[in-house]
Every structure is written in C-alpha cells, then in structure tokens.
matplotlib code that plots the C-alpha trace (Angstrom):
import matplotlib.pyplot as plt

x = [-1.1, -2.7, -5.6, -4.9, -7.0, -4.8, -1.6, -2.3, -1.1, 2.5, 3.0, 5.1, 5.4, 4.3, 5.2, 2.6, 4.3, 2.8, 3.2, 0.5, -1.3, -0.8, 1.2, 2.4, 5.4, 4.9, 5.0, 8.5, 8.0, 9.4, 7.8, 8.7, 9.6, 9.6, 9.6, 11.4, 11.5, 14.7, 13.4, 16.8, 17.7, 14.2, 13.6, 11.8, 14.0, 12.2, 13.6, 12.8, 12.8, 15.6, 18.0, 18.1, 17.5, 15.8, 15.0, 12.1, 12.3, 9.8, 9.7, 6.7, 8.8, 8.2, 9.0, 11.3, 13.1, 16.8, 19.0, 20.9, 22.6, 22.5, 22.5, 23.6, 20.2, 16.6, 16.1, 13.2, 12.9, 14.3, 14.3, 16.0, 19.2, 20.5, 22.9, 20.7, 20.9, 18.8, 19.4, 18.3, 17.8, 18.0, 16.8, 20.5, 20.9, 22.7, 22.1, 23.5, 23.6, 22.6, 24.2, 23.6, 24.5, 27.0, 26.2, 28.2, 27.8, 26.6, 26.0, 25.7, 22.8, 22.1, 18.7, 16.7, 16.4, 12.8, 11.9, 13.8, 13.5, 15.7, 15.7, 17.6, 17.5, 19.2, 21.2, 20.0, 19.3, 17.3, 16.5, 14.8, 16.2, 13.7, 13.1, 16.2, 16.2, 19.4, 19.9, 23.1, 24.5, 25.5, 29.0, 27.6, 28.3, 25.7, 23.7, 21.0, 20.7, 17.9, 16.3, 13.7, 10.7, 8.0, 8.0, 9.3, 9.4, 7.1, 7.3, 9.6, 9.1, 11.4, 10.1, 10.6, 13.8, 15.1, 15.3, 12.9, 12.1, 9.1, 9.1, 5.8, 5.5, 2.7, 0.8, 2.4, 4.8, 8.1, 9.4, 13.2, 15.4, 18.0]
y = [-21.0, -19.8, -17.3, -13.9, -14.6, -17.7, -15.6, -13.5, -9.9, -10.7, -12.7, -10.0, -8.8, -10.7, -9.8, -9.8, -9.9, -8.4, -11.6, -12.9, -14.7, -12.7, -14.7, -13.9, -15.1, -16.9, -14.6, -13.3, -13.0, -9.4, -6.1, -3.6, -0.2, 1.6, 0.9, 3.0, 2.4, 2.5, 2.7, 2.8, -0.5, -2.0, -2.8, -1.8, -1.6, -2.5, -1.8, -4.3, -4.4, -6.8, -4.2, -5.8, -4.0, -6.3, -5.8, -6.9, -7.0, -4.7, -7.1, -9.3, -12.4, -14.0, -12.7, -13.0, -10.7, -10.7, -9.5, -6.3, -5.0, -5.3, -2.1, -1.5, -0.2, -0.6, 1.4, 3.8, 6.0, 6.4, 9.0, 9.2, 11.2, 14.1, 11.9, 8.7, 5.9, 5.9, 8.1, 6.0, 6.9, 4.5, 4.2, 4.2, 7.8, 6.9, 8.6, 6.2, 6.0, 2.8, 2.6, -0.8, -3.1, -0.8, 1.3, 4.2, 6.6, 10.1, 11.6, 10.5, 12.1, 12.1, 10.4, 8.2, 9.4, 8.8, 11.7, 12.6, 15.2, 15.7, 18.6, 17.6, 21.1, 22.8, 19.5, 19.5, 16.7, 17.1, 14.7, 15.0, 13.3, 13.7, 17.4, 18.3, 19.3, 19.1, 20.2, 19.0, 20.1, 17.4, 17.2, 16.5, 19.9, 21.2, 24.2, 24.4, 22.7, 23.6, 21.9, 24.6, 22.4, 21.8, 18.0, 15.3, 16.4, 14.2, 15.6, 17.6, 19.3, 21.7, 24.6, 23.8, 25.9, 24.5, 28.0, 27.0, 23.9, 23.2, 20.9, 19.6, 18.6, 18.0, 21.4, 23.2, 23.7, 25.7, 27.1, 27.7, 29.5, 27.2]
z = [-14.6, -11.4, -11.3, -9.9, -6.7, -5.9, -6.0, -3.0, -2.4, -2.1, -5.3, -6.9, -10.4, -13.5, -17.0, -19.8, -23.2, -26.4, -28.4, -30.9, -28.1, -24.8, -22.4, -18.9, -16.8, -13.5, -10.5, -9.8, -6.1, -6.1, -6.7, -9.5, -8.5, -11.9, -15.7, -18.2, -22.1, -23.9, -27.5, -29.0, -27.4, -28.0, -24.3, -21.2, -18.1, -14.8, -11.4, -8.6, -4.9, -4.8, -6.3, -9.8, -13.0, -15.5, -19.1, -21.3, -25.0, -26.9, -29.8, -30.5, -30.2, -26.9, -23.5, -20.5, -18.3, -18.5, -15.6, -16.6, -13.4, -9.6, -7.6, -4.1, -3.2, -4.4, -7.6, -7.0, -10.1, -13.6, -16.4, -19.8, -19.4, -21.5, -23.3, -23.5, -21.0, -17.9, -14.8, -11.8, -8.2, -5.3, -1.7, -0.6, -1.9, -5.1, -8.5, -11.2, -14.9, -16.7, -20.3, -21.8, -19.0, -17.3, -14.2, -13.1, -10.2, -11.0, -7.5, -3.8, -2.0, 1.7, 1.5, -0.9, -4.5, -5.5, -7.9, -11.1, -13.9, -17.0, -19.4, -22.5, -24.2, -21.1, -20.4, -16.8, -14.4, -11.2, -8.3, -5.0, -1.9, 1.0, 1.3, -0.8, -4.4, -6.4, -10.0, -11.8, -15.2, -17.7, -16.3, -12.8, -11.3, -8.8, -10.3, -7.5, -4.2, -1.7, 1.2, 1.6, 1.2, 3.9, 3.3, 1.0, -2.7, -4.6, -8.1, -10.3, -13.5, -15.6, -17.7, -21.4, -21.7, -18.3, -16.7, -13.9, -11.9, -9.9, -6.8, -5.5, -1.9, 0.6, 0.9, -2.0, -4.9, -4.9, -8.1, -8.4, -11.0, -12.2]

ax = plt.figure().add_subplot(projection="3d")
ax.plot(x, y, z, "-o")
ax.set_aspect("equal")
plt.show()
C-alpha cells in the first residue's frame, strides 16, 4: 500500500474500515461530496463526484464500497428525510430521495442544491439552491420560497418545532416563518 505522500493531492477518497485491524481501500480516484449514516440499514452512504452513491457497511466485518445508484448530477448534500431514506441535493438542481437502492425525484430547483435541513416533527424539508430557500411539506408542496438572500445560502436550521427556519449566508442570517 502506498504512503499518503506518494498519492498526491488528486488521489481521491480512501475508505478506512473499522475492522479488528484497521484496513483501508486503495485510492478510488474520485472525491467524496458527503457521507450520511443510515443506521436502520447498517450502512453509510457516500456521494461521489462521479455521480455515484456508494454504501459502506457499518459492521465490523471487512470493508468495501458497493454502488447503490447513479445520479444525473453530482450529489452535494444529504439529510435523513421525514419518512426515513435520504434526501439528496445535486449540482444539477435535483432534490431526490434514496430509499434502499431506489432513487425518486422530489423537486427540481433552478440551481445546485447544496444545503438541506429536515424537521421530522413538523414533517418539513428545506433546501437552498443558490440564493433561494425553499421549504416543502412531506407531500412535496411548497410551503415557503424566497430568493431574498444577499448571497448563496450556506446553512439551514429549523427551530425545534419547525415553525421557523434560519438561512445563513455571507454577511448574515435570515429567519423565516414557515
């Protein structure tokens, strides 16, 4: 196995498995964009720059990434959805749901979707696409949509009851009533 110094900056992701003796995969040559744990499925789902979603078992028995699904765009962010599964945003403006190995479209945005938030109690999903914030109910209907941000939204957080959502952007934070 090569030393880290020999790999160079573009070696891509490597996976370190939590087995009895820690082992790691050879370089994959692609870069991860997010990781999200699906505890109920016993796996971590990793988005990659080549558009693939791959899964790593959370068991202590070996390692290895398995291909789960190929998206039309690069997956940028993921969050556990209100009904389980993973809500995933892409650089092509898609908001999709991953359930097992099945991907279904949830919403088409006008810009890349790189920030997500979910409030399970209120059954709300939120995403940012550039300067636009959009909040959806569990059925996919738009509850709030606003492009009134000074710059790209970089962070989202719901209040515990889901009545409010905060959107962080360069130079400030906007708080909106959902």
